[in-house]
N, C-alpha and C positions, 0 to 999 in steps of 0.2 A: 647511575652510570654516566648520564649526561653531565651531571654536576661534577663528577670526578674528572671527566674529559675536559670540561671547561676550566677547572682549576689548574689542570696540567698545562693547558694552552696559555693561561694567564701567567703561570709560573715560568714557562719557557720565555714568554715575551719579556718579563721582568729581567730574567737572567741575561737575555740578549742585550737588553737596554743597558744593564749594568756593565757588561763587557764592553759595549760600545762607548759608554761614558768613561771607562777606565783608559781607553786609548788616548794617547797624548799626541796632539797635533802641534808641531813646532812651527813657529813663524819668525821671520827675520826682517820684516819691514812694516811700516805703518799702513801701507796700502793693504797688506795681508791682514793686519789687525782690523782695519775698517771693514774688510770683507767678512771675516769670521765673527766679528762683533754683531753682525746682523743675522746670524744663524743661531740655532738652538741645539742643546744636547751635546755640547763639546767639552773637551778638556784641553785647554790651550796653554802652551808655554812659549813665551817669547824669549829669544836668545838674548842673554845679558849684553848690555852695551848702551851707547848713547844714540838716540834717534832724534832727528830734527823734523819738527812738524812741517816746516816749509818745504821739505823734500816731497811730502805727500800732498799738502794743501796747495795744489797748483791752481791757476786761474780756472782751468776746466772743472776741477773738483768743486771749487767755490761756486761757480755758476750753476752747477747741478745740485747744489745743496738746497733742500727744502726746509725753510725755517718754520718752527712752531709759532703760531700767531701770538702766543702768550709768552713763551720762554725764550724765543729767539732761535738763532742758528747754532748748530753744534759742529765742532770740528770733527769729532768722532762720536758716533752714537752706539751704545750697547743696547740694541733693540731686541736681540735674541734673548731666550730664556733657558734656564737649566744649564748654564755654562759655568765652568771654572777657568779663571784666568790667572796664571802664575807669571808675575812680572818681576820676580826676584832678580836684582842686579840690573834692572832696566831703568834708564832715565830718558824721559821725553822732554826735549827742549822746545819751548814755544817762543819764537821771536815775537815780541809784543806788537810789532807792526801788524801782525795777523789779527790782533784783537779788533781791528777796525775794517777787516777785509770784507765783512758781510754788510757793513753799513748800518747795522742796528745792534740789538742785544746779541751777546755771544756767549757760548759755553765751550770750554775746551773739551770737556768730556761730559756726556749725558747718558745716564743709565735709565732706560725706559722699560726694559724687559724685567722679568721676575725670576726669582730663585737662582740668582747669579752669585758667584763668589769671586771677588776681585781683590788680589793681594800683591803687595810688594812694590808697587809702582812709585817712582819719584817723578814729579813734574816740575820743571824749572823754567820760569819765565826769564827771558833775556831782554834787557833794555827797559825803557820807561815809557814807551808809546802807550797812550791810554786807549781804553775801549771806545767804540763808537758811541753807544748809548747805554753803557753799563753791561754787566755780565758776571759770570762766575767761572771758576776754574773747573769745578767738579759738581755735577748735580745728580742726585740719586732719587729717582722716582721708582715706579713699579712696586712690586710686592716681594717681601721675603728676601731682600738682597743684603749681602754682607760685604762690607768694604773693610779690608784689614791691611795695616802696615803701609798705607798710602801717605806720602809726604808731598806737600805742596810748597814750593818756594815761589811766592807770589810777588809780582810787580805789574805795573801798567795801569795807572790811574792819573787823573788830573782834577784839581791840583793835588799835589802830595807834599807834605812838609808842615801842615798846619792843623791836622786833624779836621774837626768839623767847624773850625772857627770862622771860615769864610763861606760856610754853607754846606748842606747835605741834602737838599731837596728844594721845594718851592721857596723862593726868597733868597737863594744863594747869590752871593756877590759876584761870582764868576761862574762860567760854565762848569758843571760837575760831570765827570766821567768816571764812575766808580768801577772797581774790579774787586769782587768778593771771592771767598774761598770755596768752601764745601757747603752746598745747600741741599737739605733733605726735604723732599716733598712726598715721599712714598709711604707705604704701609708696612709695618713690621720690618723696620730697617735696623741693621746693626752696623755701627761705626766703631771699629776696634783698632787700637794701637796706631792711630793716625796722627800726623803732625802737620801744622801749618805755620810757616814762617813768613810773615807778611811785611812787604815793603810797598804796600798799596793801600789806598783809602777804600775801605769796604769791610764787611764782616768777615770773620774767619770761619767758624762753624755756625750754621744757623738753620733753623727748622721753620718752614713756611708751608703749612698744609700737610706736614708729615704727621703720621699717627703711629703710636707705639714704637717710638724711636729710642734706641739704646746706644749710649756712648760709653766706652770704657777705655781707660789708659790713653786718652787723647790729649794733645798738647797744642796750645795756641799762643804764639808769641809775635808781638808787634814791636814797634820802636817808639820811644818817647823823646820829647824835645822840650826844652824850657821856652816859655814865652819870651824871656830875655834874648835867647838866640834868634827867635823870629824877628824881634824888634831891631836886631842889629843888622838885618839885611839891607842892602842898598839897591836891590833890584828883585824882581820876582812878583808873583801874584799878590801877596800881602802888601808889599811895598806899593804896587800899582794902585791899590784901593785905599792908600793912606792908613794902612794897618787897622782898617775898620773890621769889626766882628759882627756876627749875627746875634750875639748874646750880650746882654747888659752886664756891667760889673756892679760892684757894690755902690758906686757913685751914680749909677743909672746911665752910664756911657756905653755905647756899643763900640768898644775898641779893644784890641788885644792888650791885655793888662799884664805888666811885668810881675815877676815873683811867683809864677805858677808853672806847672808841668802838664803837658798835653800828650796824649797818645796820637800817633799819626795814622792809626787805623781805627776801626770801629770795635765791635764787641767780639770777645773771644768765643762765647757761646750765647746764642740769642734765639728767641722765637718770636714769630708774628702770628696774628690771628687766623689768616687764611693764606693759601698759596697753591702753587703748582698749576699745571696746565688745565686741571679740572676745577680749580678753586675750592679745594677741600678746606674744612676747618681743621686747625692744628689740634692734635690730640695728646695723649700721654707721652711723657719723656722721662728717661732716667739717665743720670750722669754719674759714673763711678770712677773714682781716681783720675779725674781730669784736671788739667792745670791751665791757667791763663796767666800770661805775663805781659805787662806793658800795654794792655788793651784799654780802649776807652771805658768799657765795662767788662769785667771778667765774665760774670754770669748775669745776663739780663733776661729774666724769665718771668712769664706771667701766665697763669692758668687760663686756658681757653676751654677745652673739653678733655677731660682726663687728668689724672694726677701728674705732678712734676716732682721728682725726687732727686736730690743732689746728695751724694754720699762720698766722703773721703776726698773732697776736692780742694783746690787751692787757687787763690787769686793774689798775685803779687805785682806791685808796680803799676797798678791800674788807676785810672781816674776815679773809678768806683769798683770795689771788689765784687759786691753782690747787689743787684737792683731787682727786688723781688715783689711778687704779688701772688699770693695763693700757692706758695711753694714750701715743701719740706726740705730742710737742709740738715744733714746728720754728719757729725764728726768731721767738719770741714774747717778751713782756716784761710787767713789772708792778712795782709798788712794794711797800714794807712800811710803809706809813703808818699803817694802822689794824689791821694783822695781818700774819702771814707772807706772803711771796710764794708759798710752796709747802708743801703737805702731800703727801708722796709715801708711799703706804701699802703695806702688805703685800698680796699678791695677784699678778695677772699682772705680769710685768716691764714697765716703762715706759722709753721713751727720751725724755729731756727736755732741750731747749735753750732756756734762759730768760735774758733780760737783766734785771738788777736796776736799776730807775730810782733816781736819787739822792735823791729827796725824803725828808726826815726825818719821823719820827713826833713828834707833840706830846702824845699820850697813850701809855699803856704798851703796848709790844709786846715779846714775850719771845724771838722768834727770827725770822731771815730765812727759814729752812726747816727742816722735819723730814723725815728720810728713814728709812724702815723697809722690811723685806721683802728680797727676793732679786733679784739680777741686773739691777737697774736700771742704766741708763747716763745720767748727769746732767752737764750742763754749765751752770754759772752764771757769768755774766760781767757787767761793767758796761755799762749802756746808753749807746751813743754815746761810750764811753770815759770817762764821767763817774762818778767814784768816789762812793760813798755815804759821807759823812763820819761819820755816826752809826753806831757799831759795834753789830751784833747777831750772835749766833752762828748757824752752820749746824750742826744737831744730827743726827748719824747714830746710829741706834738709838733715836730718839725718835719719837713719833707724836702726831697731833692730839689736842686735848682733847675732852671731851664736847661734841657739837654744834658743834665748831670754835669754841666760845665763847671770846673772847679773855681773860677773867679766870679761866677754868677751867684746872687744871693740865695741862700736857703729860704724856703718858704715855711709858712706855718699851716698846720692842718689839725683838726681834732683827733684825739686818741682816746679810746675808751676800752676798758676791760682787758687791758694788756697785762701780761705777766712777764716781768723782766728780772732775770737773775744775772746781776753784773758782778763777775769775779775778777775783772781786769784791773781794778784800782782806779780806773778813769772816773771822773766826776759825772754824775747824772744831773741833767737840767730838765725839769718837768715844766712844760708850758702852761699857759693860762687855760687853754681849752682842752685840758686833759683831765679825765675823771674816772674814778673807780678802777684805777690800775693798781697792781700789786708789784711793788719795786723792792727787791732785795739786793743790797749793794755793799761791796767792800769799800768802794770809794764814796766820797761825799755826795749827798743828794740835796738839790734845791727844788722844793716843791711849790710851784706857783699855781697848781691846779686845785681841784676840789674832790673830796671823797676818796683820795688815794691812800693806800696802805704802804708805808715805807718802813723798812727794817734794815738793821745792820747785819751784814753777812760775814763778819770776821771769823765766826766759828766754822764757816763752810770751808771745804777743801777747795783750793784753787788749782789743783793739778789738772793738766790737760796734755796728757802724754799721747800726742798724735804724731 
């Protein structure tokens, strides 16, 4: 009897909670958004329109904002849990002068609560004023949060226009004030149908301390510029330092070198070892049908704790398409227009299935791929059976240059036990410190290593209908 009564009470409580959650609260200002974002168990819909952050973020609001000692200050914090936010048709404009309003690190939006659903929002930065000491547009912490259909139009960093050539950390030639896009630091996070268009130096999507993070249908786009355009300047940060660079070129000189193309932002999709307010180690990640365009690296991923899986993804126009360590890549693709399709590094073994798109480079690129380390399994094939007419080598026993910078020299590194199936027609060059690898190739192979098995693959199918 008692059990039956208790179950009835629980059932009634759940029903009341569901009814309450179904009620929609309409809001029409950022002040209201900041208020409801700190509460829980709500269904919030914001009236479509354009809202200005400066109308809400007054000096009084700024002075009352408590900064996280690790992450910095947030313009608006989603600290409540169990909420649904519908921002369909809503654009929030952020005057980039506000990025320095707190005097330190800044986040435009910070999700710290759990079990939230946030969708449909567009955030547009106005102007080019840089952050005070770095920051992000959108940070997702907490647990079981879903971010869907969010678009970030980013600006606000210094310097901008040279990528990482005059620095990105210690040893920079000028003061660096980065502004990155969407950072994931939480547990069981879904990022769906989101886009970032960057006119800022910083990463676009990145995971730092996030665990079990799932990206699907996400798009990262930056801007590229040739080094010749940079060298034509008659004023500006690069001109002021005599076009010095933090990277050496093939002549050993630390100067911006003509004939190459650079991204003006950082990575499209990236992970780091630890991060977030609590310093978690980064865990498992999955990327499905995501695309990166014109980024420094399309997918820069390294296994920390938990598997990393990349499926049906694309990298085009990047300085490097895929820079990998301990990653599985399935049915994905990219070009070698502004840099190699693939840097596959020493570390945990990777399994890589990539299609090479046929577009040719117009500035200098030194390789289609470099492969080093042990026990990788790699398949490279032509995309949709379209051969790349412009020949570039696949280098086994070579490694990425400093910073993956396109005019810096490729390195050499041992490779052992690698299986490479090359259906692209591009030539394979095997270095001296490469041993016991199995190379099957349609293109020519030069073997300078020892104990390698090399065979012709002209009988293999070269189809890659992706």
